C-alpha positions, 0 to 999 in steps of 0.5 A: 172278042177283039177290041172288047166293048170298044170294038166295032161290034159290041152287041148280038142277039140271043140265038140259043139252039139249046133253048129251042131244043129244050122247049121242043123236048118239053112240048114233045114229052107233054104230047107223047105222055098225053098230058097235052094235045098238039092243039094246046100249043100254038102253030109257032113257038119262039124263044126269048128275044134278047139283045146281048151287049157289054152290060149283060154278056155275063148273064148269057155267055156259056163258056162250055157252049160249042156255038 
């Protein structure tokens, strides 16, 4: 990132397609195997909301991610 923590943009929000896909797969398997019913889940589901900045980038950055 040009400028690092001194640059113009120093934060972003977590927007992880893999987290969303993992949760969707977990729900799908539970429903498909009969472990849960669709009505056991809310109509909407959200992944964790996180602000990512210079203080916590190491916790969330995936160097192997294509995104």
